N, C-alpha and C positions, 0 to 999 in steps of 0.2 A: 596212471605211473609216472616219476619224475625222472628229466633227463636235464642235463644240463644245457642252457642256452646255448648258441654258435649264432654264428655269422657267420654269409656265405657273400664273398666278391664275385659280381657278376663283370664277364668282360664282353664285349659284343664285337661282331667282327664285320668288316665294312663289305662282307660278298654280298650282292644282290642275287636275287634268285631269275631264272631267265624268263619264267614264265610264270604268271597267278597260276596260285594251286586252288581248284574249285573247295569251298567252305560251307559246310552243311550249316544251314540257318539255326539258329537257338529254338526250342518248342515255346509257342505261344503259350501254352500252361503246361503245368506237369496233374492238372486236377482229374484227368480219366486215367492216367494211370496209376496214380495213387487210390484213387476210388478203387481201381480194381486188386491192388495191391495190399491195402490194408488190412484186410482179414485174413491174411497168410502170417501177419505179424502177431508175436504175442509177447505181453510182459513178463518175467520170472523174477520170483522172490524168494527169498530164502530164509531158513533161520537155524542159528545157531548157538547152542548151550553153552556157554563159556563156564570152564570150571574157577574158584577163586582164584587158584594158582595162575590162570590165562589175565587175570585183570592186572592194571595198571597198579603199581606199586604205591604207595603212600609213604613218602618218606617219615624215619621216626623223629618227631620233633619232643623237646624237655615241656614237661605239663606247664602251662599257662603262657607259653609263646605266643607273641603276637601273631605268627606265622599259622599256629595249629587252627585260629578260625578261619584263617583264608583258606588253606586247602580243604579243610570241614567244606566250605561252600562251592571251591572248585570244583572235588574230586566226589562231593556225597557223602553219606553216611558209609563206614565201614560195613561190609559185611560177608560173613562168609557163605553165604547161600549163591548157587550158580545164578549167571546171568542168561538172559536170551538176546542174540543180536540180530537185525535182519538184513539183509542188501537186497540189493533191484541190480537187474539187467533185463536182456532181450533176447529175443529167439523169433525162430518161423517154422511153419509148418511143411513138413516135406511130402506126408503121405496124409491123405485123407484118413488112415485109420488112426492118427493122433502121434504120429512120428514129429518131433520137434529138433532142431539145432539149436547149438548156443556154443558159444565158449564155457572151457573150462574151468578158467577162475571164477566165472559166474558164481557155478555152482558147486565150487571146492570145498569139504568140509561141513557141506550142509547136513542138517539134521531131517529137515523137512522143505520141500520145493513144491511150490505153487504157481501153477501157470493161468495167467488173466488173458483171454480170449479179446477179440476186439470188441465183442458184444458184452462187454463185463462181466461174463461167468469167470468165476474161478476155481479150478479143478486141482486136484494134488497131482505129482507127476511122479514118475518111476524113472530111476537113471539105469540106462540101458548099457551105457559105457563109456568111458572117456579115453583121452588121451595128452600126456599133459607136454610131450615135445610138439604138437601144433598146435595147445590149447584149445581145442574141441570136447564137445559131449553131445549125446545123442541122449534124447528123454523120451518117455510114451506116459501120453493121458489116455484114460477111457471115456468115449463120449457115446452118445447114443445115436447121433447122425455123424455123415460123413462131414469133414471138415475142409475147408476150400486149402488148397496146397501151392505153394511157391515151386518153381521150377529149375533146375540148375542150368546157368550157360556155360558156354566155353571161353574162362579165363582169359584164355591166350589171343584170342580176338579183340578184349580191351583193348583200346589204343591210348595215349597218351591224348588227353584233348577230347575223349570221346565225356559226354553228357552221364551222370549217373545220378541217384537219387539213394537217399539211406533211410529208413524207418525203424523206430525204436523207441526206448523208453528213457530219456534225458532226463536224469533228475530226478527219475518218477513221474516227469510228466508223459503219459503214453501216448502211444500212436502220433507221433512227432514225424513229420518228414522234412526232411532237408534236400538241397539238390547243390551239384558241383559237378566237377570234371575228373578224371582219371589226370592225376597230375604227375604219377611215376609209375616205374613197374620195377619188380625184381627187389625191393627195398629189403636190406638187410639189417634188421636192428637190434642183431643181437637177442634176439627172444627166445630161441630155440637153435637145433642143427637144420632144421629145414625153411629157413626162413628165405622168403621170396613177394614179400608182401606188395601189395597192390596199395600205390599212395594216391588219398585224394582228399581236395578240397571242401568238397560235401560238409559241414559243419557236423561234428562227431564229437559228443560228450559223453561225462560219467555216467552210466545206465545205458549206454549204447553198445557198449560191448554186448557180442553175440548175435545183436541185429544184421540183417541182411543188406547188402549195397546192390542195387538192382541197376541193369543198363535199359535202355530206352524199350528194347522189345519186352521189358518185364521178366527178364530172366534173372538170376542170382548169379554175381559176378564174384563175389567177396562176402566173409564175413566179417563184420566189423570187429577189433581185436584191441586196438591201442590207438593213443595219440601222443604226440609233441605238446606239449603242455607247462611251459615253466608257471601258467597259474592256477592250472588245474580244469581250464575252460578251453575251449575251441579256440587252435588259432589257425586255424586253416590247414592244419598238416594230421592228417588220422592213417591208420594203416587197417588194411583189409586181408585176411588171408583170400587168396585166390580159391575159387571155386572148384579149380580141377582139382587142385590138392585136398578141398574139401571132400569132394566127393568119392575119392580115393578110401581117405581115412573114414566117412561116417557110412562107409558100404562095407569096411570090414568090423564096425563096432557093430552094425546092426546084425551082421552074420556071426560073429564070433565072441562081441562084448568087449573086444580087444584089436589092437591093431599090429597083425603079424607083417612083419619088415623083412626084406630081405637081407643078405649078409653073404658078402663077399671075402673077408678075413683080411683085411689091409688097413694102415694107420694112413692118412693121406694130409696133406697139407698144401696150402697156397703155393704156385710157382710166382715169386717175384720177380723185381727185375734182377736183382742182384742174382737170384738162384739162377735164373737163364743165363746171364752172362757167366758166373762159374761153370754152369753144366755146359755149356756150349750151344744152346736151344736157340732156336730160331726166334724165337718170341715169350713172351712170359704167359703161357697160356696151358691148360691141361690142371690134372693133379698128380703134384709129387708124392710117391709112394715112399714113408719114413719108417712103416715097419711091416712085415708079413707074419701072420699068426700062423705059427708052427701045425703043418697038416689040416690047414683050412682050403677054404675052394680056391684061394687066389695061389695060395703055395704047391697046392696038387697041379694048376694050369702052368706053372712054372714062372709064376709074376716074382719079380726081386727087389731088394729094399734100391732104392734108385730111379728104378724107372719111373716114367712121366706116364699116365693114362689119359690119350688124346679123345679117346673113343670108348662109345659101350655100348652095345646093342644096335649098334645102325647109325647111333648118334656121338654129335660131335660133345667133347667136355669142354668148355672153356676154364671152366675153375673149379676148385676142390669142392665147395659147396652144392653146383651144379650135379656132380657125381655122387654125393650123398644122398641127395632125392632122386637120383635115377636108378641106384643100389637100393636104396630102402622100396620103392615103388614096384621093383621087378619080380615078377613072379615067383614064389619059390618053388626052386625045383627046374626051372627051366636055364637050358645051357643057353650061354649069350658069347658074343664075341667083343673080346678088348683089346682095342687099338693100342700100341706102347711104344713110347721112345726111349730104347737103350742104347748108352753109346753112340748118339747120331743115328742110330738105325731104327727102320721103323717094323714093328713087328704085330702079329695077330695071335692073340692065345684065346682058349674058349675057356669059359668059368661058367661051372654051374651053382648057381647060388641056392643057398641056404638060408634057411630062417634065423631072423635075430634073436641071440638072448642077452638082454638087456644087465651086465652087472652092475651092482652099486660101486664107487669108488669112494677112495678114502684121501682125501687131502696128505702131500707130504709132509711132513715137519721139518723145516729148515734150519738147521741151528748157526749160530753167530759165526761166520765164515774165520779161518785159521790158516793165516797163508803160510805156504812152508816152502816152497822151492820153484825153480824155472819160469820165468815171467818170458814170454813170447812176445813177439812185436804185436800182437792181437788185444795185449791189455788183460792177458789170462795168467793166475798163478795155477802154477800146478803140483799137483802130487800124485804118487802110486796108489792104488787103490790097493791096500793094503786091509787085513782084517780090523782093523784098528779104526781106520777113517771109513771102511764101509760102515760099521758100526756107529762112530759118531755121525755121519751126514744119512743115516738110514738108506742105504742104498740097496735095493731089492737084489737079492741073490740071483743070479742068472746073468747080470748086467757088468759085462769087463769092459774096462777101458782105464781112461786117466780121471782121476776126479778133478774137479774145478774148487778151488779154495779160497780163488779171492778175485776180484774184477776191478780192474783199473779205472777212476773215474775219466769219462769223458772218452772211454777208449771204445772201439770198434765194436767188443762185446757187450759193454754197457751198453750200448745204443740200441744194440740186438736183444736187450734184455736175458743175456745171458748171466747166471749167478752163480754165488757159490753153493755147492753140492749138485752140481748137474756133472753128470759124467761123459768124457769125449770118448766116443766109440772109436770113431772114423775119421780122418782127415781126409778130404780126395777122393774119399770111395776105398782108401788104404785104411784096414784097422791097425788102432794103436794101444801099447799096452804101458806105455812108458811115457814121463815127459819130456824123455831125449826123441822117442820116437814123435810126439808132436814138433817138437821145435826142429828134426829133421826136416819134416814134410815142409811144414812152413817155410824155412830156409830155402829148399829145395824152389819150391813155387815161388818165391819172391825174385830168386837168380832167374827165373825160368819168364819174368817177366807179367806173371799173373796179378792180377787186380782184385781178384775176387777169393777167400777161401771159402770153402764149403765142407761145412765139420757135421756129423753125425751127429747129438747130443741126446743123451738119454736123461729124463726128471722126470724120477718116482716110477720108472716103469714104463713111461711114454716118449716112444724116441720122436724124434724132429730135426729135420734139416734145418742150419742158419748160414746164412750167406755173412760173412764178416770182409769188408771192404778195408784191403790195407790202407 
């Protein structure tokens, strides 16, 4: 995967520790541990047949062009025949019967999957199940004898600075062991909705995907999945899916062939500092409810738009991503306590978790902006949401409010990514239907000395709160 390069500035404080901390010595050698764990790690190769339409197109060139020979040599002879491609990755055995964990992207779209064991023998593998959202897959191979299996550890106990080793198949070089430390925890790299990666400086390269990250007890604490690399090679920043998440997903793949996630029926978003200030919250923590699904579990429990969820099933909710993982992992049918902050008052409701059905979504087409009337102090040009405007900006039925037709450059609205085609549903929790409604609410809040205005904005049917600073 390719990411943009970035630089991080470090500032050192002058605070001194009052007492020296006890430090564990580095291992004298990883040899004994590596010898024990190597038989549990496998290489995975896949093959896929590409149709002619999937191949790179050769540009049409005039006959006799000097570039014709160049492209012929570079691209190879043109052919309408299918072409076979292969890819390599890693995995590890979790059951002596031949169950193997790897990344979904290692086996995605594969026609054939082959597993090579540590003794060099190769056997075909069957896909039991896969989960795109966590990038995990479960395979099965048939063997005549029980296989050595790795065991999951508790990734919550992996501390920053702990030694770890990675074993895998980098660049096709099987049975490769690398060592490093846990560099960070709970990293969000926007790989999916449930990101909480372990970051490590143990060298991880292409081909390591799907391989295990072991602690010094020989337990799997992560599945190596991604790297940060401007060059394509290891620069000491790798990411592993924590074993506690892996264990739950793999257990469901083993039982059902798919993942059954919990569903509460709310759209949530992060509580930023501006939103916390605008809503009078003591701190920017919890998950802000931007919409409640009609007749869903949350609606039946009395949860409302604008509530801030700060606790779920007896655990604190520090942010929206943690709540997403909590809800997804909650047992279907279980009734859980949900702690809320509503209008600065704390209350608790009971929600019965249902099973999540994940519909496909289509991006909304945003037409060119067409300014109309009523520019507010926030940098917004607004228009009534009449039938013509609804059709022009593809506003879904059932969404009511005031249409944004233009956003002024360098305005508070542009800074927070408000765009033409958005619909302002409410200002400061007060529903609005006309541009005058918006202007009156904004002017009243300005006179009252408020510094932040909270808008409930709907984009393509998806609502979200936006905090605009005057």
